[in-house]
C-alpha positions as CSV (number, residue, x, y, z in Angstrom):
1,X,12.5,-3.6,-21.8
2,X,14.2,-2.1,-18.8
3,X,14.3,-3.8,-15.5
4,X,12.1,-1.3,-13.6
5,X,9.2,-1.9,-16.0
6,X,9.4,-5.6,-15.3
7,X,9.5,-4.9,-11.6
8,X,6.5,-2.6,-11.7
9,X,4.6,-5.1,-13.8
10,X,5.4,-7.9,-11.4
11,X,4.6,-5.9,-8.3
12,X,1.1,-4.9,-9.6
13,X,0.3,-8.4,-10.9
14,X,1.2,-9.9,-7.5
15,X,-0.8,-7.2,-5.6
16,X,-3.8,-8.0,-7.8
17,X,-3.5,-11.7,-6.9
18,X,-3.0,-10.9,-3.2
19,X,-6.3,-9.2,-3.0
20,X,-8.0,-12.6,-3.4
21,X,-6.3,-14.2,-0.3
22,X,-8.7,-14.9,2.5
23,X,-8.0,-13.0,5.7
24,X,-9.8,-11.6,8.7
25,X,-11.6,-8.4,7.8
26,X,-14.3,-6.2,9.2
27,X,-16.7,-7.0,6.3
28,X,-17.0,-9.5,3.5
29,X,-15.7,-8.6,0.0
30,X,-18.0,-8.3,-3.0
31,X,-17.6,-12.0,-3.8
32,X,-19.1,-12.9,-0.4
33,X,-16.1,-14.1,1.7
34,X,-13.7,-12.3,4.0
35,X,-10.7,-11.4,1.8
36,X,-7.5,-9.4,2.2
37,X,-9.3,-6.5,0.5
38,X,-13.0,-5.7,0.8
39,X,-13.2,-4.5,-2.9
40,X,-11.6,-7.7,-4.2
41,X,-12.8,-8.0,-7.8
42,X,-12.5,-4.2,-8.4
43,X,-9.1,-3.8,-6.8
44,X,-7.7,-6.8,-8.6
45,X,-8.8,-5.5,-12.0
46,X,-7.3,-2.1,-11.1
47,X,-4.0,-3.6,-10.2
48,X,-3.9,-5.8,-13.3
49,X,-4.8,-2.8,-15.6
50,X,-1.9,-0.9,-14.0
51,X,0.4,-3.9,-14.5
52,X,-0.7,-4.0,-18.2
53,X,-0.1,-0.3,-18.6
54,X,3.4,-0.7,-17.1
55,X,4.1,-3.6,-19.4
56,X,2.8,-1.7,-22.5
57,X,4.8,1.4,-21.6
58,X,7.9,-0.7,-21.2
59,X,7.5,-2.5,-24.4
60,X,6.7,0.8,-26.2
61,X,9.9,2.4,-25.0
62,X,11.9,-0.7,-25.9
63,X,10.6,-0.8,-29.5
64,X,11.2,3.0,-30.0
65,X,14.8,2.6,-29.1
66,X,15.3,-0.4,-31.4
67,X,14.0,1.5,-34.4
């Protein structure tokens, strides 16, 4: 798996985690507290799906080259 797939996977996984960090915001998130992102559960899942897709695409490309 190439380095840029690992980088993209890591970036989106960290961004998904960072949405849960409490911070000052204009309105509470869907979980009821003031978080970094007001759509915390939804945005975290979106980031993690993108991270999973980047990981899958990277692994898919690595296995095709090995065969």
